N, C-alpha and C positions, 0 to 999 in steps of 0.2 A: 894198054887202056881198053882195046876189046873184052879183054879177059871178065874186066870189072863192071861190064855193059853184061853179059852173059851171064853173071852172077845176079846181077842186079834183074834182069826178067825171068831168072830160076826163083827169086824169092816173092815173086807177084803173082805166080803160079800154081796150081796146087798141085798137093803129090797124092796119087791115088792110090787108094790102099784098101785091101780086103780083110775084113774082121771077122774070124772064122769061130763060132763054136766048135771047140773040140770034146766036148761029150754028149752023152746020149738026152740029157735032160735040156729041157729047154729054160732057158734064162733071160732078164732082162738084164740090157748092157747100158752100160755111159760110157762114152769116150769122150775127153778133153784135149784141144789142142795145146800143148803146153806152147808153142812159137806164138799162138795169140791169148791166149789164157782163158779161150771159150769154149764151151762145150761145142761138139761136132753133132751127136745123137745124146738123147736126155731118155733112158729106161724106153727101149726098143727093144721089143723081142724079139728074140733069136733062139731058132729051134735049133733043137740037135744034130750036129755037122753042119748046120748052114751057115752060108757067108752072106756078109751084108756090103758093099761097095761102098766107100765114103772118099770122102777129098779131105784134106789138110792142108793146112799152109805151109812153104817150105822157108826154112831159117836162111841166114845168110850164105849156108853152104849148099840150099839145094837140096835140104833132108827135111823130112817129117819127124813131130817128136809127141808121142802122145801117151795118155796115162790113162787105164778103164777101170770099171767097175761092174763086176756082174753079180748078181742074185738070182737065186733059183727061184722059176714060177710057183713051184710047188708050195706051197706057205706052212702047209703041214711038216715038211721036213726041208727049214731052209737053212739053204749054205749058199757061202759070197766068194768073191776073188776080187785079186785087183791086181793092178802089173803098168809098167809101163814100156815101151819101149822107144828108143831113140834112135837118129841116124837113118832113119827107113828113106828108101828110094821108092820111086816110082813103080808100080804092083807091087809090092811086099805082102805079105800075108801076116798077120795078127793074129793068134790064137787067144781065146779068152776060154775060162770057166769058172765057175761054181762049186770049188770042192773041198772050203773049210768052213770050220763054225762060222758065225757071224756074231 
């Protein structure tokens, strides 16, 4: 029974993550929490090689699950990117980038 209580406690706590722009170009990034189906950040500017701390909800296993979308700040050469990460533990790093055609 104690294990169930620990799992319940974990699912209520947030998982601290680091979103990192792994490119030189600045991007606008949107991150959604797949456990709650809600946005965590929307259209937040993230400079090249910079990071942004966020908190996502934990699932029943105590892990975060997110999706992300990025679009380059420079509208003259628009690039996009997207992805997702699952089973993230506390202090995990998620790299984002906009290196594909939109």
